[in-house]
N, CA, C and O atoms as a GROMACS GRO file, in nm:
protein
  452
    1HIS      N    1   0.726  -1.075  -1.481
    1HIS     CA    2   0.614  -1.068  -1.389
    1HIS      C    3   0.497  -0.995  -1.456
    1HIS      O    4   0.516  -0.897  -1.528
    2ARG      N    5   0.380  -1.044  -1.430
    2ARG     CA    6   0.259  -0.979  -1.480
    2ARG      C    7   0.197  -0.902  -1.364
    2ARG      O    8   0.177  -0.955  -1.255
    3ILE      N    9   0.168  -0.775  -1.389
    3ILE     CA   10   0.110  -0.691  -1.285
    3ILE      C   11  -0.025  -0.641  -1.334
    3ILE      O   12  -0.036  -0.586  -1.443
    4GLU      N   13  -0.128  -0.660  -1.251
    4GLU     CA   14  -0.261  -0.608  -1.278
    4GLU      C   15  -0.286  -0.494  -1.182
    4GLU      O   16  -0.239  -0.496  -1.068
    5VAL      N   17  -0.361  -0.395  -1.227
    5VAL     CA   18  -0.391  -0.278  -1.146
    5VAL      C   19  -0.541  -0.273  -1.119
    5VAL      O   20  -0.622  -0.289  -1.211
    6PHE      N   21  -0.576  -0.252  -0.993
    6PHE     CA   22  -0.716  -0.242  -0.953
    6PHE      C   23  -0.734  -0.118  -0.868
    6PHE      O   24  -0.643  -0.077  -0.795
    7ASN      N   25  -0.851  -0.057  -0.877
    7ASN     CA   26  -0.888   0.053  -0.789
    7ASN      C   27  -0.967  -0.007  -0.674
    7ASN      O   28  -1.074  -0.065  -0.696
    8LEU      N   29  -0.918   0.006  -0.553
    8LEU     CA   30  -0.984  -0.055  -0.438
    8LEU      C   31  -1.120   0.007  -0.409
    8LEU      O   32  -1.200  -0.051  -0.336
    9LYS      N   33  -1.147   0.126  -0.464
    9LYS     CA   34  -1.279   0.186  -0.448
    9LYS      C   35  -1.386   0.096  -0.512
    9LYS      O   36  -1.502   0.099  -0.472
   10ASP      N   37  -1.345   0.017  -0.612
   10ASP     CA   38  -1.437  -0.074  -0.681
   10ASP      C   39  -1.453  -0.206  -0.605
   10ASP      O   40  -1.532  -0.291  -0.646
   11LYS      N   41  -1.379  -0.221  -0.495
   11LYS     CA   42  -1.382  -0.342  -0.412
   11LYS      C   43  -1.369  -0.470  -0.494
   11LYS      O   44  -1.456  -0.557  -0.489
   12PRO      N   45  -1.259  -0.481  -0.569
   12PRO     CA   46  -1.240  -0.600  -0.653
   12PRO      C   47  -1.220  -0.724  -0.566
   12PRO      O   48  -1.170  -0.716  -0.454
   13LYS      N   49  -1.260  -0.839  -0.620
   13LYS     CA   50  -1.235  -0.966  -0.551
   13LYS      C   51  -1.093  -1.008  -0.588
   13LYS      O   52  -1.067  -1.051  -0.701
   14LEU      N   53  -1.004  -0.996  -0.493
   14LEU     CA   54  -0.864  -1.031  -0.516
   14LEU      C   55  -0.841  -1.168  -0.456
   14LEU      O   56  -0.839  -1.184  -0.334
   15GLU      N   57  -0.822  -1.268  -0.542
   15GLU     CA   58  -0.802  -1.403  -0.493
   15GLU      C   59  -0.690  -1.470  -0.571
   15GLU      O   60  -0.680  -1.456  -0.692
   16GLY      N   61  -0.607  -1.544  -0.499
   16GLY     CA   62  -0.504  -1.625  -0.562
   16GLY      C   63  -0.380  -1.551  -0.607
   16GLY      O   64  -0.307  -1.602  -0.692
   17TYR      N   65  -0.354  -1.434  -0.555
   17TYR     CA   66  -0.234  -1.358  -0.593
   17TYR      C   67  -0.119  -1.393  -0.499
   17TYR      O   68  -0.138  -1.408  -0.379
   18ASP      N   69   0.001  -1.406  -0.557
   18ASP     CA   70   0.119  -1.428  -0.475
   18ASP      C   71   0.148  -1.305  -0.390
   18ASP      O   72   0.177  -1.315  -0.270
   19GLN      N   73   0.139  -1.189  -0.454
   19GLN     CA   74   0.171  -1.063  -0.386
   19GLN      C   75   0.073  -0.956  -0.431
   19GLN      O   76   0.030  -0.953  -0.546
   20ILE      N   77   0.039  -0.869  -0.338
   20ILE     CA   78  -0.040  -0.751  -0.371
   20ILE      C   79   0.038  -0.629  -0.325
   20ILE      O   80   0.074  -0.618  -0.208
   21PHE      N   81   0.064  -0.538  -0.417
   21PHE     CA   82   0.123  -0.409  -0.382
   21PHE      C   83   0.006  -0.317  -0.352
   21PHE      O   84  -0.070  -0.281  -0.442
   22LEU      N   85  -0.008  -0.278  -0.228
   22LEU     CA   86  -0.120  -0.196  -0.184
   22LEU      C   87  -0.071  -0.052  -0.171
   22LEU      O   88   0.005  -0.020  -0.080
   23VAL      N   89  -0.116   0.033  -0.262
   23VAL     CA   90  -0.073   0.172  -0.268
   23VAL      C   91  -0.184   0.258  -0.208
   23VAL      O   92  -0.298   0.257  -0.256
   24SER      N   93  -0.150   0.331  -0.104
   24SER     CA   94  -0.250   0.416  -0.039
   24SER      C   95  -0.181   0.530   0.034
   24SER      O   96  -0.058   0.542   0.030
   25GLY      N   97  -0.261   0.611   0.100
   25GLY     CA   98  -0.205   0.726   0.169
   25GLY      C   99  -0.250   0.733   0.314
   25GLY      O  100  -0.339   0.661   0.358
   26ILE      N  101  -0.184   0.821   0.385
   26ILE     CA  102  -0.220   0.855   0.522
   26ILE      C  103  -0.279   0.995   0.514
   26ILE      O  104  -0.219   1.086   0.458
   27TYR      N  105  -0.397   1.010   0.571
   27TYR     CA  106  -0.467   1.138   0.564
   27TYR      C  107  -0.498   1.184   0.706
   27TYR      O  108  -0.571   1.118   0.779
   28GLY      N  109  -0.441   1.298   0.744
   28GLY     CA  110  -0.462   1.348   0.880
   28GLY      C  111  -0.412   1.250   0.986
   28GLY      O  112  -0.470   1.240   1.094
   29GLY      N  113  -0.305   1.178   0.954
   29GLY     CA  114  -0.246   1.084   1.048
   29GLY      C  115  -0.313   0.948   1.054
   29GLY      O  116  -0.278   0.865   1.137
   30LYS      N  117  -0.411   0.924   0.966
   30LYS     CA  118  -0.486   0.799   0.970
   30LYS      C  119  -0.500   0.736   0.831
   30LYS      O  120  -0.496   0.804   0.728
   31CYS      N  121  -0.518   0.606   0.833
   31CYS     CA  122  -0.553   0.532   0.712
   31CYS      C  123  -0.703   0.554   0.688
   31CYS      O  124  -0.779   0.570   0.783
   32LYS      N  125  -0.744   0.553   0.562
   32LYS     CA  126  -0.887   0.569   0.533
   32LYS      C  127  -0.966   0.453   0.592
   32LYS      O  128  -0.931   0.337   0.570
   33PRO      N  129  -1.072   0.482   0.666
   33PRO     CA  130  -1.154   0.376   0.726
   33PRO      C  131  -1.210   0.277   0.622
   33PRO      O  132  -1.223   0.158   0.650
   34GLU      N  133  -1.243   0.327   0.503
   34GLU     CA  134  -1.297   0.241   0.398
   34GLU      C  135  -1.195   0.134   0.357
   34GLU      O  136  -1.232   0.021   0.328
   35LEU      N  137  -1.068   0.172   0.354
   35LEU     CA  138  -0.964   0.076   0.318
   35LEU      C  139  -0.948  -0.028   0.428
   35LEU      O  140  -0.936  -0.147   0.400
   36LEU      N  141  -0.948   0.015   0.552
   36LEU     CA  142  -0.937  -0.079   0.664
   36LEU      C  143  -1.053  -0.178   0.662
   36LEU      O  144  -1.032  -0.298   0.685
   37GLU      N  145  -1.172  -0.130   0.636
   37GLU     CA  146  -1.291  -0.217   0.630
   37GLU      C  147  -1.277  -0.317   0.515
   37GLU      O  148  -1.310  -0.435   0.530
   38TYR      N  149  -1.229  -0.270   0.402
   38TYR     CA  150  -1.213  -0.357   0.284
   38TYR      C  151  -1.115  -0.471   0.312
   38TYR      O  152  -1.145  -0.587   0.282
   39VAL      N  153  -0.999  -0.440   0.368
   39VAL     CA  154  -0.899  -0.545   0.390
   39VAL      C  155  -0.938  -0.639   0.504
   39VAL      O  156  -0.886  -0.750   0.512
   40GLN      N  157  -1.027  -0.597   0.592
   40GLN     CA  158  -1.075  -0.687   0.697
   40GLN      C  159  -1.150  -0.806   0.638
   40GLN      O  160  -1.162  -0.910   0.702
   41GLY      N  161  -1.200  -0.790   0.516
   41GLY     CA  162  -1.271  -0.899   0.448
   41GLY      C  163  -1.179  -0.994   0.374
   41GLY      O  164  -1.227  -1.093   0.317
   42TRP      N  165  -1.050  -0.967   0.373
   42TRP     CA  166  -0.955  -1.055   0.305
   42TRP      C  167  -0.927  -1.177   0.391
   42TRP      O  168  -0.954  -1.179   0.511
   43ASN      N  169  -0.871  -1.280   0.326
   43ASN     CA  170  -0.821  -1.397   0.398
   43ASN      C  171  -0.705  -1.455   0.319
   43ASN      O  172  -0.667  -1.401   0.215
   44LYS      N  173  -0.650  -1.564   0.367
   44LYS     CA  174  -0.530  -1.621   0.304
   44LYS      C  175  -0.553  -1.660   0.158
   44LYS      O  176  -0.456  -1.669   0.082
   45SER      N  177  -0.677  -1.685   0.118
   45SER     CA  178  -0.701  -1.721  -0.022
   45SER      C  179  -0.684  -1.601  -0.114
   45SER      O  180  -0.669  -1.618  -0.235
   46ASN      N  181  -0.688  -1.480  -0.058
   46ASN     CA  182  -0.669  -1.361  -0.140
   46ASN      C  183  -0.526  -1.350  -0.192
   46ASN      O  184  -0.504  -1.324  -0.310
   47THR      N  185  -0.431  -1.370  -0.103
   47THR     CA  186  -0.292  -1.350  -0.139
   47THR      C  187  -0.201  -1.411  -0.033
   47THR      O  188  -0.244  -1.442   0.078
   48GLU      N  189  -0.074  -1.426  -0.070
   48GLU     CA  190   0.023  -1.476   0.026
   48GLU      C  191   0.092  -1.362   0.101
   48GLU      O  192   0.124  -1.376   0.219
   49LYS      N  193   0.114  -1.250   0.032
   49LYS     CA  194   0.187  -1.140   0.094
   49LYS      C  195   0.140  -1.006   0.037
   49LYS      O  196   0.109  -0.994  -0.082
   50VAL      N  197   0.136  -0.906   0.124
   50VAL     CA  198   0.103  -0.769   0.084
   50VAL      C  199   0.226  -0.683   0.104
   50VAL      O  200   0.297  -0.694   0.204
   51ILE      N  201   0.251  -0.597   0.007
   51ILE     CA  202   0.360  -0.501   0.014
   51ILE      C  203   0.296  -0.363   0.018
   51ILE      O  204   0.221  -0.327  -0.073
   52LEU      N  205   0.326  -0.286   0.120
   52LEU     CA  206   0.265  -0.154   0.137
   52LEU      C  207   0.349  -0.046   0.072
   52LEU      O  208   0.471  -0.043   0.084
   53MET      N  209   0.279   0.044   0.002
   53MET     CA  210   0.341   0.161  -0.059
   53MET      C  211   0.256   0.280  -0.016
   53MET      O  212   0.137   0.287  -0.047
   54THR      N  213   0.318   0.374   0.056
   54THR     CA  214   0.243   0.478   0.125
   54THR      C  215   0.290   0.618   0.089
   54THR      O  216   0.410   0.644   0.077
   55SER      N  217   0.193   0.706   0.072
   55SER     CA  218   0.219   0.848   0.054
   55SER      C  219   0.165   0.921   0.176
   55SER      O  220   0.052   0.898   0.218
   56SER      N  221   0.248   1.009   0.231
   56SER     CA  222   0.207   1.082   0.350
   56SER      C  223   0.285   1.212   0.361
   56SER      O  224   0.406   1.216   0.337
   57ALA      N  225   0.215   1.318   0.396
   57ALA     CA  226   0.282   1.448   0.414
   57ALA      C  227   0.380   1.444   0.530
   57ALA      O  228   0.474   1.523   0.536
   58SER      N  229   0.357   1.351   0.624
   58SER     CA  230   0.442   1.346   0.743
   58SER      C  231   0.531   1.221   0.748
   58SER      O  232   0.587   1.190   0.853
   59ASP      N  233   0.545   1.150   0.638
   59ASP     CA  234   0.628   1.029   0.631
   59ASP      C  235   0.588   0.921   0.731
   59ASP      O  236   0.674   0.850   0.784
   60MET      N  237   0.458   0.909   0.758
   60MET     CA  238   0.408   0.806   0.850
   60MET      C  239   0.394   0.673   0.777
   60MET      O  240   0.364   0.670   0.658
   61LYS      N  241   0.417   0.565   0.849
   61LYS     CA  242   0.397   0.432   0.794
   61LYS      C  243   0.252   0.389   0.820
   61LYS      O  244   0.182   0.447   0.902
   62GLN      N  245   0.211   0.285   0.746
   62GLN     CA  246   0.074   0.232   0.756
   62GLN      C  247   0.064   0.129   0.869
   62GLN      O  248   0.033   0.012   0.844
   63THR      N  249   0.089   0.170   0.990
   63THR     CA  250   0.089   0.079   1.105
   63THR      C  251  -0.047   0.012   1.123
   63THR      O  252  -0.053  -0.110   1.138
   64GLU      N  253  -0.154   0.089   1.124
   64GLU     CA  254  -0.288   0.034   1.145
   64GLU      C  255  -0.327  -0.062   1.033
   64GLU      O  256  -0.383  -0.168   1.060
   65LEU      N  257  -0.299  -0.025   0.909
   65LEU     CA  258  -0.330  -0.110   0.795
   65LEU      C  259  -0.252  -0.241   0.802
   65LEU      O  260  -0.306  -0.348   0.777
   66ARG      N  261  -0.125  -0.231   0.836
   66ARG     CA  262  -0.040  -0.350   0.853
   66ARG      C  263  -0.101  -0.445   0.956
   66ARG      O  264  -0.109  -0.566   0.933
   67GLU      N  265  -0.143  -0.390   1.069
   67GLU     CA  266  -0.200  -0.473   1.176
   67GLU      C  267  -0.329  -0.543   1.132
   67GLU      O  268  -0.350  -0.659   1.164
   68VAL      N  269  -0.414  -0.472   1.058
   68VAL     CA  270  -0.540  -0.532   1.012
   68VAL      C  271  -0.511  -0.645   0.914
   68VAL      O  272  -0.572  -0.752   0.924
   69ILE      N  273  -0.421  -0.624   0.820
   69ILE     CA  274  -0.388  -0.728   0.722
   69ILE      C  275  -0.331  -0.850   0.791
   69ILE      O  276  -0.370  -0.963   0.762
   70GLU      N  277  -0.238  -0.828   0.884
   70GLU     CA  278  -0.179  -0.941   0.956
   70GLU      C  279  -0.283  -1.013   1.042
   70GLU      O  280  -0.272  -1.134   1.063
   71SER      N  281  -0.383  -0.940   1.092
   71SER     CA  282  -0.486  -1.002   1.178
   71SER      C  283  -0.574  -1.100   1.101
   71SER      O  284  -0.638  -1.186   1.161
   72VAL      N  285  -0.581  -1.086   0.967
   72VAL     CA  286  -0.660  -1.180   0.888
   72VAL      C  287  -0.573  -1.293   0.832
   72VAL      O  288  -0.618  -1.372   0.750
   73GLY      N  289  -0.448  -1.299   0.878
   73GLY     CA  290  -0.361  -1.410   0.844
   73GLY      C  291  -0.275  -1.393   0.720
   73GLY      O  292  -0.220  -1.491   0.670
   74ILE      N  293  -0.263  -1.272   0.671
   74ILE     CA  294  -0.182  -1.246   0.552
   74ILE      C  295  -0.052  -1.177   0.595
   74ILE      O  296  -0.054  -1.083   0.674
   75ALA      N  297   0.060  -1.226   0.542
   75ALA     CA  298   0.190  -1.166   0.574
   75ALA      C  299   0.203  -1.030   0.507
   75ALA      O  300   0.153  -1.008   0.396
   76VAL      N  301   0.271  -0.938   0.574
   76VAL     CA  302   0.300  -0.807   0.518
   76VAL      C  303   0.452  -0.794   0.510
   76VAL      O  304   0.523  -0.817   0.607
   77HIS      N  305   0.500  -0.758   0.392
   77HIS     CA  306   0.644  -0.742   0.368
   77HIS      C  307   0.701  -0.648   0.474
   77HIS      O  308   0.638  -0.549   0.511
   78ASP      N  309   0.820  -0.680   0.524
   78ASP     CA  310   0.879  -0.600   0.631
   78ASP      C  311   0.917  -0.459   0.586
   78ASP      O  312   0.917  -0.367   0.667
   79LYS      N  313   0.949  -0.440   0.459
   79LYS     CA  314   0.982  -0.308   0.408
   79LYS      C  315   0.858  -0.244   0.348
   79LYS      O  316   0.778  -0.309   0.282
   80GLU      N  317   0.844  -0.114   0.372
   80GLU     CA  318   0.731  -0.037   0.320
   80GLU      C  319   0.788   0.082   0.242
   80GLU      O  320   0.876   0.152   0.291
   81PHE      N  321   0.737   0.103   0.122
   81PHE     CA  322   0.780   0.219   0.045
   81PHE      C  323   0.708   0.342   0.098
   81PHE      O  324   0.586   0.344   0.109
   82LEU      N  325   0.785   0.445   0.132
   82LEU     CA  326   0.728   0.571   0.180
   82LEU      C  327   0.759   0.682   0.081
   82LEU      O  328   0.874   0.698   0.038
   83CYS      N  329   0.658   0.756   0.046
   83CYS     CA  330   0.672   0.865  -0.049
   83CYS      C  331   0.613   0.991   0.014
   83CYS      O  332   0.505   0.986   0.074
   84LYS      N  333   0.682   1.100   0.001
   84LYS     CA  334   0.631   1.227   0.051
   84LYS      C  335   0.504   1.261  -0.026
   84LYS      O  336   0.500   1.251  -0.149
   85GLY      N  337   0.400   1.301   0.046
   85GLY     CA  338   0.275   1.342  -0.016
   85GLY      C  339   0.248   1.487   0.015
   85GLY      O  340   0.327   1.552   0.083
   86SER      N  341   0.137   1.536  -0.034
   86SER     CA  342   0.104   1.676  -0.007
   86SER      C  343  -0.021   1.687   0.079
   86SER      O  344  -0.111   1.604   0.072
   87PHE      N  345  -0.023   1.792   0.160
   87PHE     CA  346  -0.138   1.823   0.243
   87PHE      C  347  -0.138   1.974   0.265
   87PHE      O  348  -0.040   2.029   0.316
   88LEU      N  349  -0.246   2.039   0.226
   88LEU     CA  350  -0.256   2.185   0.232
   88LEU      C  351  -0.135   2.246   0.163
   88LEU      O  352  -0.121   2.233   0.042
   89VAL      N  353  -0.046   2.313   0.237
   89VAL     CA  354   0.070   2.375   0.174
   89VAL      C  355   0.197   2.292   0.190
   89VAL      O  356   0.302   2.328   0.137
   90MET      N  357   0.189   2.183   0.262
   90MET     CA  358   0.308   2.099   0.285
   90MET      C  359   0.325   2.002   0.169
   90MET      O  360   0.229   1.939   0.125
   91GLY      N  361   0.448   1.990   0.120
   91GLY     CA  362   0.481   1.890   0.020
   91GLY      C  363   0.410   1.906  -0.113
   91GLY      O  364   0.381   1.807  -0.180
   92LEU      N  365   0.382   2.029  -0.152
   92LEU     CA  366   0.302   2.052  -0.272
   92LEU      C  367   0.362   1.994  -0.400
   92LEU      O  368   0.289   1.971  -0.497
   93THR      N  369   0.488   1.971  -0.403
   93THR     CA  370   0.550   1.918  -0.526
   93THR      C  371   0.557   1.765  -0.526
   93THR      O  372   0.620   1.707  -0.613
   94HIS      N  373   0.493   1.702  -0.430
   94HIS     CA  374   0.501   1.555  -0.418
   94HIS      C  375   0.364   1.492  -0.434
   94HIS      O  376   0.263   1.555  -0.403
   95PRO      N  377   0.359   1.370  -0.481
   95PRO     CA  378   0.471   1.296  -0.537
   95PRO      C  379   0.516   1.356  -0.670
   95PRO      O  380   0.435   1.407  -0.748
   96ASN      N  381   0.644   1.349  -0.693
   96ASN     CA  382   0.702   1.404  -0.816
   96ASN      C  383   0.768   1.292  -0.897
   96ASN      O  384   0.757   1.174  -0.861
   97LYS      N  385   0.834   1.328  -1.005
   97LYS     CA  386   0.895   1.230  -1.094
   97LYS      C  387   0.998   1.143  -1.020
   97LYS      O  388   1.003   1.022  -1.042
   98THR      N  389   1.078   1.202  -0.936
   98THR     CA  390   1.178   1.128  -0.858
   98THR      C  391   1.110   1.027  -0.766
   98THR      O  392   1.155   0.913  -0.754
   99ASP      N  393   1.002   1.070  -0.700
   99ASP     CA  394   0.927   0.980  -0.613
   99ASP      C  395   0.874   0.860  -0.691
   99ASP      O  396   0.882   0.746  -0.644
  100LEU      N  397   0.822   0.885  -0.810
  100LEU     CA  398   0.766   0.776  -0.892
  100LEU      C  399   0.876   0.680  -0.938
  100LEU      O  400   0.854   0.559  -0.941
  101LEU      N  401   0.991   0.734  -0.974
  101LEU     CA  402   1.103   0.648  -1.013
  101LEU      C  403   1.150   0.562  -0.895
  101LEU      O  404   1.186   0.445  -0.913
  102GLU      N  405   1.149   0.619  -0.775
  102GLU     CA  406   1.186   0.543  -0.656
  102GLU      C  407   1.083   0.434  -0.627
  102GLU      O  408   1.118   0.326  -0.580
  103ALA      N  409   0.956   0.462  -0.654
  103ALA     CA  410   0.851   0.361  -0.636
  103ALA      C  411   0.872   0.245  -0.732
  103ALA      O  412   0.860   0.129  -0.692
  104VAL      N  413   0.903   0.274  -0.856
  104VAL     CA  414   0.930   0.169  -0.955
  104VAL      C  415   1.050   0.086  -0.912
  104VAL      O  416   1.046  -0.036  -0.922
  105SER      N  417   1.155   0.150  -0.866
  105SER     CA  418   1.274   0.080  -0.819
  105SER      C  419   1.241  -0.012  -0.701
  105SER      O  420   1.290  -0.124  -0.695
  106PHE      N  421   1.158   0.036  -0.609
  106PHE     CA  422   1.117  -0.045  -0.494
  106PHE      C  423   1.043  -0.170  -0.542
  106PHE      O  424   1.071  -0.280  -0.494
  107VAL      N  425   0.948  -0.154  -0.633
  107VAL     CA  426   0.873  -0.268  -0.685
  107VAL      C  427   0.967  -0.367  -0.752
  107VAL      O  428   0.956  -0.488  -0.730
  108GLU      N  429   1.060  -0.318  -0.833
  108GLU     CA  430   1.156  -0.406  -0.901
  108GLU      C  431   1.239  -0.485  -0.800
  108GLU      O  432   1.262  -0.605  -0.818
  109GLN      N  433   1.284  -0.420  -0.693
  109GLN     CA  434   1.363  -0.489  -0.589
  109GLN      C  435   1.281  -0.596  -0.521
  109GLN      O  436   1.332  -0.706  -0.497
  110VAL      N  437   1.156  -0.567  -0.489
  110VAL     CA  438   1.071  -0.666  -0.423
  110VAL      C  439   1.048  -0.784  -0.516
  110VAL      O  440   1.054  -0.899  -0.472
  111LEU      N  441   1.022  -0.758  -0.642
  111LEU     CA  442   0.995  -0.866  -0.738
  111LEU      C  443   1.118  -0.956  -0.759
  111LEU      O  444   1.103  -1.076  -0.783
  112LYS      N  445   1.238  -0.898  -0.749
  112LYS     CA  446   1.361  -0.977  -0.762
  112LYS      C  447   1.383  -1.066  -0.641
  112LYS      O  448   1.454  -1.167  -0.648
  113GLY      N  449   1.322  -1.028  -0.529
  113GLY     CA  450   1.333  -1.109  -0.408
  113GLY      C  451   1.450  -1.071  -0.327
  113GLY      O  452   1.473  -1.130  -0.221
   0.00000   0.00000   0.00000
């Protein structure tokens, strides 16, 4: 599998991808509004499926992001990778090496189908 990496802050034109692994975080219990706005501009020509990978100090899933992606007609993988993140004094050692290895394992499992 060939994997390309993009920074969504650059608002890349993502078109024709089978799968997009969307790595982001939850901040103060919410998805970043800029990310929600960006994915609202997507459509089925962008990709067939999105796989969410999330970092959060409170182990929250990307419910709002999932809903926005599905509302534009793109499928979202049923499993979401969750990684402990840090906020103020909580989770200061995360993400750590173990978290990153688990993220790689998750991607490998998804790619195998």
